[in-house]
Residue, then its C-alpha position, 0 to 999 in steps of 0.5 A: m466463409s463467404t459474406p452472405t454466410v456470415l451475415s446469415i449466422v450474425f443475423f439468425i443470433a440476432g434474432f434468437l437473441m431478439a426472441l429470448t428477450y421477448a420471451s424472459n421480459k413479460r412484466k418488465m417490458g411494455a406491450s408496444r416495446r414487446r410487439i416491436l421486439l417480435i417484429m424485429s425478431i422475425f425480420m432478423t430470423s427471415l433476413s438470415a433465412s434468405f441470406l443462407l438460401y442466397s449463399m446456397y444458391r450462389g455456391 
């Protein structure tokens, strides 16, 4: 597997775990920490998609 594909998988798993943490900790976590977690989850998932598109384009 090429490096962009591996990075895509790693960033997708990280984003998915952050989204899971965001969904499960509604009362234990403050609103600002949950908002940061949501933004980081979206960022990691979009980074994963960009690495996947790059690896598909590169061949």
